[in-house]
C-alpha positions as CSV (number, residue, x, y, z in Angstrom):
1,X,-21.1,-14.5,-1.5
2,X,-21.3,-15.8,2.3
3,X,-23.2,-18.9,2.9
4,X,-26.8,-18.3,2.8
5,X,-26.4,-14.9,1.8
6,X,-29.2,-14.3,-0.6
7,X,-29.5,-10.4,-0.9
8,X,-30.2,-8.6,-4.3
9,X,-27.0,-6.6,-3.8
10,X,-28.3,-3.2,-3.5
11,X,-25.1,-1.4,-4.3
12,X,-24.0,-4.1,-6.9
13,X,-26.9,-3.8,-9.0
14,X,-25.7,-0.5,-10.6
15,X,-23.0,-2.6,-12.1
16,X,-24.8,-5.4,-13.6
17,X,-23.2,-4.8,-16.8
18,X,-20.8,-7.7,-17.0
19,X,-17.7,-7.7,-19.4
20,X,-17.6,-9.6,-22.7
21,X,-14.9,-11.3,-24.7
22,X,-11.2,-12.2,-23.9
23,X,-10.3,-8.4,-23.9
24,X,-13.0,-8.1,-20.7
25,X,-11.7,-11.3,-19.3
26,X,-8.1,-9.9,-19.3
27,X,-9.2,-6.6,-17.9
28,X,-11.5,-8.5,-15.1
29,X,-8.4,-10.5,-14.0
30,X,-6.4,-7.4,-14.1
31,X,-8.6,-5.4,-12.0
32,X,-8.2,-8.3,-9.6
33,X,-4.7,-7.4,-8.8
34,X,-5.7,-3.6,-7.8
35,X,-3.2,-2.4,-10.3
36,X,-3.4,1.3,-8.7
37,X,-2.2,-0.1,-5.4
38,X,0.5,-2.0,-6.8
39,X,2.2,1.3,-8.7
40,X,2.1,2.8,-5.1
41,X,4.1,-0.5,-3.5
42,X,6.5,-0.1,-6.5
43,X,7.1,3.5,-6.4
44,X,9.1,2.6,-3.2
45,X,11.3,-0.2,-4.7
46,X,13.5,1.8,-7.2
47,X,14.6,4.6,-4.9
48,X,15.6,2.0,-2.4
49,X,17.4,-0.1,-4.6
50,X,19.3,3.0,-5.9
51,X,20.2,4.1,-2.3
52,X,21.4,0.8,-1.4
53,X,23.6,0.8,-4.7
54,X,24.5,4.3,-4.1
55,X,23.8,4.5,-7.8
56,X,22.3,3.1,-10.5
57,X,21.6,-0.8,-10.3
58,X,21.9,-2.5,-13.4
59,X,19.0,-2.7,-15.6
60,X,18.2,-6.1,-15.8
61,X,18.2,-6.3,-11.7
62,X,15.6,-3.5,-11.2
63,X,13.5,-5.1,-14.2
64,X,13.4,-8.5,-12.3
65,X,12.8,-7.0,-8.8
66,X,9.7,-5.2,-10.4
67,X,8.1,-8.3,-11.9
68,X,8.7,-10.1,-8.9
69,X,7.4,-7.6,-6.6
70,X,4.6,-6.8,-9.0
71,X,3.3,-10.6,-9.2
72,X,3.7,-10.9,-5.5
73,X,1.4,-7.8,-4.9
74,X,-1.1,-9.2,-7.5
75,X,-1.2,-12.2,-5.5
76,X,-2.1,-10.8,-2.2
77,X,-4.6,-8.4,-3.6
78,X,-6.2,-10.9,-5.9
79,X,-6.6,-13.2,-2.7
80,X,-7.8,-10.5,-0.9
81,X,-10.4,-10.1,-3.2
82,X,-11.5,-13.5,-2.7
83,X,-11.9,-12.9,1.1
84,X,-13.6,-9.6,1.0
85,X,-15.8,-10.4,-1.5
86,X,-18.8,-10.0,0.7
87,X,-17.8,-6.8,1.9
88,X,-17.0,-5.5,-1.6
89,X,-20.7,-5.6,-2.6
90,X,-21.5,-3.7,0.1
91,X,-19.5,-0.8,0.1
92,X,-20.0,1.6,-3.5
93,X,-16.4,2.1,-3.4
94,X,-15.8,-1.5,-4.0
95,X,-19.0,-2.9,-5.8
96,X,-17.6,-2.7,-9.1
97,X,-14.9,-5.3,-8.2
98,X,-14.9,-8.1,-10.5
99,X,-16.2,-10.7,-8.2
100,X,-18.9,-8.9,-7.1
101,X,-20.0,-8.2,-10.5
102,X,-19.5,-12.2,-11.4
103,X,-16.9,-11.2,-14.2
104,X,-14.6,-13.7,-12.6
105,X,-15.8,-16.8,-10.4
106,X,-14.6,-16.9,-6.7
107,X,-12.8,-20.4,-7.0
108,X,-11.0,-19.2,-10.9
109,X,-10.0,-16.0,-8.7
110,X,-8.2,-17.9,-5.8
111,X,-6.6,-20.1,-8.1
112,X,-5.3,-17.2,-9.9
113,X,-3.7,-15.6,-7.0
114,X,-2.3,-18.3,-5.8
115,X,-0.5,-18.8,-9.3
116,X,0.9,-15.0,-9.3
117,X,2.1,-16.0,-5.8
118,X,4.0,-19.1,-6.8
119,X,5.3,-17.4,-9.7
120,X,6.8,-14.5,-7.8
121,X,8.6,-16.5,-5.5
122,X,10.0,-18.6,-8.3
123,X,10.9,-15.8,-10.7
124,X,12.6,-13.8,-7.6
125,X,14.6,-16.5,-6.6
126,X,15.8,-17.5,-10.0
127,X,16.5,-13.8,-11.2
128,X,17.2,-12.1,-8.1
129,X,17.9,-14.1,-4.8
130,X,16.5,-16.3,-2.3
131,X,16.1,-13.6,0.5
132,X,14.2,-11.3,-1.6
133,X,11.9,-14.1,-2.8
134,X,11.6,-15.1,0.6
135,X,10.2,-11.7,1.6
136,X,8.0,-11.8,-1.1
137,X,6.4,-14.8,-0.1
138,X,6.2,-13.4,3.8
139,X,4.5,-10.3,2.5
140,X,1.7,-12.2,0.7
141,X,0.9,-14.5,3.7
142,X,1.1,-11.4,6.1
143,X,-1.6,-9.9,3.7
144,X,-3.7,-12.3,3.6
145,X,-3.8,-14.3,6.8
146,X,-2.6,-11.4,9.3
147,X,-4.5,-8.2,7.5
148,X,-7.6,-9.4,5.6
149,X,-8.1,-12.7,7.4
150,X,-7.1,-12.3,11.0
151,X,-7.2,-8.4,11.8
152,X,-9.4,-6.5,9.2
153,X,-12.7,-7.5,10.4
154,X,-11.4,-7.9,14.1
155,X,-9.9,-5.0,15.4
156,X,-9.5,-1.2,15.0
157,X,-5.9,-1.5,14.8
158,X,-6.0,-3.5,11.5
159,X,-4.1,-1.0,9.3
160,X,-1.7,-0.3,12.0
161,X,-0.6,-4.1,12.5
162,X,-1.7,-5.3,8.7
163,X,-0.1,-2.3,7.2
164,X,3.4,-3.8,7.4
165,X,2.5,-6.0,4.3
166,X,2.6,-3.0,2.6
167,X,6.4,-1.7,3.6
168,X,7.8,-5.0,2.2
169,X,8.7,-3.4,-1.1
170,X,11.5,-1.3,0.4
171,X,12.5,-4.6,2.2
172,X,12.5,-6.8,-1.2
173,X,14.5,-3.9,-3.0
174,X,17.2,-3.6,-0.6
175,X,18.1,-7.3,-0.4
176,X,17.9,-7.8,-4.1
177,X,21.0,-5.0,-4.4
178,X,22.7,-6.1,-1.0
179,X,21.5,-9.6,-0.5
180,X,21.0,-8.7,3.0
181,X,18.9,-6.4,5.7
182,X,20.5,-3.5,7.0
183,X,19.6,-0.6,9.2
184,X,19.0,1.7,6.5
185,X,16.3,-0.6,5.1
186,X,14.4,-1.1,8.3
187,X,14.2,2.7,8.9
188,X,12.4,2.9,5.3
189,X,10.4,0.4,6.2
190,X,9.5,2.3,9.2
191,X,8.8,5.3,7.2
192,X,6.3,3.4,5.0
193,X,4.9,1.8,8.2
194,X,4.0,4.9,9.9
195,X,2.9,6.8,6.8
196,X,0.2,3.8,6.2
197,X,-2.1,4.7,9.0
198,X,-2.5,8.4,8.0
199,X,-3.1,7.6,4.0
200,X,-5.8,5.1,4.7
201,X,-7.5,6.4,8.2
202,X,-8.1,9.8,5.7
203,X,-9.8,7.4,3.1
204,X,-11.5,5.7,5.9
205,X,-12.9,8.8,7.2
206,X,-14.7,9.7,4.0
207,X,-15.8,5.9,3.8
208,X,-16.7,5.6,7.4
209,X,-20.5,5.0,6.7
210,X,-19.9,2.4,4.5
211,X,-17.5,0.3,6.6
212,X,-19.7,0.8,9.3
213,X,-22.3,-0.7,7.1
214,X,-20.1,-3.6,6.0
215,X,-19.2,-4.5,9.5
216,X,-15.6,-3.3,8.9
217,X,-14.0,-2.0,12.5
218,X,-12.1,0.5,10.9
219,X,-11.1,3.1,13.4
220,X,-13.2,5.9,12.4
221,X,-16.0,3.4,12.8
222,X,-15.1,2.4,16.2
223,X,-13.4,5.2,17.8
224,X,-15.1,8.0,15.9
225,X,-13.5,11.5,14.1
226,X,-11.8,13.0,17.0
227,X,-10.2,10.0,18.0
228,X,-8.8,9.2,14.3
229,X,-7.8,12.7,13.5
230,X,-5.7,12.5,16.6
231,X,-4.4,9.5,15.7
232,X,-3.6,10.7,12.1
233,X,-1.7,13.7,13.5
234,X,0.5,11.5,15.8
235,X,1.5,8.9,13.2
236,X,2.3,11.9,10.9
237,X,4.3,13.4,13.2
238,X,6.3,9.9,14.2
239,X,6.8,9.7,10.1
240,X,8.2,12.7,9.5
241,X,10.6,12.2,12.7
242,X,11.6,8.7,11.0
243,X,12.4,10.4,7.5
244,X,14.5,12.9,9.4
245,X,16.2,10.3,11.1
246,X,16.9,8.3,7.8
247,X,18.9,11.4,6.6
248,X,21.6,10.3,9.0
249,X,21.1,6.4,8.9
250,X,20.9,6.6,5.1
251,X,23.7,8.7,4.5
252,X,21.2,11.3,2.5
253,X,22.3,14.8,1.6
254,X,21.1,18.2,1.6
255,X,18.7,17.5,-1.3
256,X,16.7,14.5,0.5
257,X,16.5,16.7,4.0
258,X,15.1,19.8,1.9
259,X,12.7,17.6,0.6
260,X,11.6,15.3,3.6
261,X,11.5,19.0,5.6
262,X,9.3,20.7,2.9
263,X,6.7,17.7,2.2
264,X,6.9,16.6,6.1
265,X,5.8,20.3,6.8
266,X,2.9,20.1,4.4
267,X,1.7,16.7,5.5
268,X,1.7,17.7,9.1
269,X,-0.1,21.2,8.3
270,X,-2.9,19.0,6.7
271,X,-3.3,16.7,9.7
272,X,-3.3,19.5,11.6
273,X,-6.0,21.3,10.0
274,X,-8.0,17.9,9.8
275,X,-7.7,17.5,13.2
276,X,-9.2,21.0,13.6
277,X,-12.1,20.7,11.2
278,X,-15.4,22.2,12.2
279,X,-17.7,19.9,10.8
280,X,-18.4,16.2,9.3
281,X,-18.5,18.3,5.6
282,X,-15.2,20.3,6.2
283,X,-13.6,17.1,7.8
284,X,-14.4,15.1,5.0
285,X,-12.8,17.4,2.4
286,X,-9.7,17.7,4.4
287,X,-9.7,13.7,4.6
288,X,-9.7,13.4,1.0
289,X,-7.0,16.2,0.8
290,X,-4.3,14.6,3.0
291,X,-5.5,11.3,1.2
292,X,-4.4,12.3,-2.0
293,X,-1.2,14.4,-1.0
294,X,-0.3,11.7,1.3
295,X,0.6,9.6,-2.5
296,X,2.3,12.6,-3.6
297,X,4.4,12.8,-0.5
298,X,5.3,9.2,-0.7
299,X,6.5,9.4,-4.5
300,X,8.2,13.0,-4.2
301,X,10.2,12.0,-0.6
302,X,11.2,8.7,-2.6
303,X,12.2,10.3,-5.8
304,X,14.4,12.9,-3.8
305,X,16.1,10.0,-2.0
306,X,16.9,8.5,-5.1
307,X,18.1,11.8,-6.9
308,X,20.3,12.4,-3.6
309,X,21.8,9.1,-3.9
310,X,22.4,9.2,-7.7
311,X,24.1,12.5,-7.6
312,X,25.9,11.6,-4.6
313,X,27.3,8.3,-6.0
314,X,28.1,10.4,-9.3
315,X,30.4,12.8,-6.9
316,X,27.9,15.6,-7.7
317,X,27.1,15.9,-3.8
318,X,29.3,15.3,-1.5
C-alpha cells in the first residue's frame, strides 16, 4: 500500500476471497463507510433534535438530517479507509476491509468518499439549513485531516483531540431544529467528547499488540496498561459529571437524571474494575466489557433524554 511496499499481507491473506457481482460490489462500497460506526453516531442525533424541539420535530426534518448525517459520516469513514489502508492490512481487526482485500481500488474509494461529502453538504443545505451543512463539512475535514492524517500516527492524544469529529452529530441535530448552537448543544457535545476516549481506549487495550505492530501510537501502546486505565477512569468521571450538569442546563426532568445516575454508576464501576485488574487476561476481558457497555450507555442515556423531553413537552412530566 505504501510506496515500495511489497509485503505478502500475512494478515490479509486470510481474506483472499474477493466479492463477485454487482451485489458484492455494493456490499464492498457500503463496508467502506463503516455502517456500525454510523449507527453509533446517529443514535445521538434524533434525541438531540427532540430535546432542542422540546417535542417531536417534523418527520421530514428528522429524515433529512439523518440522511445528511449518514452521508457525512460515510464520507469521513471512506476517506479514512483510503488513508489508513496500509495500517488496516497489518491488523486482524481491519484486514477484511475492502481496500485491503482489493474489492475496491484506492482511487475509486477516494472518489466515492469525496462524492459522499459533497452530497452531504448539498443535501443538508437544500433540505435543512446552512449551519447544519457547514457543520457536516467541518466534521468530515476534522476527521480526515486532524485525526486521520494529522494525529493518528503521531500522537497518543489522537483520540482525545480527534474524537471531536464524532461529537458533531449532536451539533448538527441541534442546529437542524434551532438554526443556532446554544449552551445545551455544547454540553451535549461535551458528553460525547468525554465518552469517546474511555470507549475507544477500552478497545485499544484489547488490540494494543496489533496497534503496536502497525506503528499506531494509541495510548495503551505508548503509556501502558496502568496509565491507560487511569485515564479511562478520569475521563469517565468527567463524562458522568457532564451528564449530570446537562440535567440543569438542558432542563431535564427526573427520568433523565435517574437514568444518568444509574448508567453513570455502572460505567464508573466498570472503569474502576478495569483500573484494578490484576493481570493482562483479566484486563482484556474487563476492557471489552467496558467497551460493549459504553455503546449501550450512550444509547440508553440519549433515549432517556429524548423520552424525558417528549413527556415534558406533552405535559406528562413537569
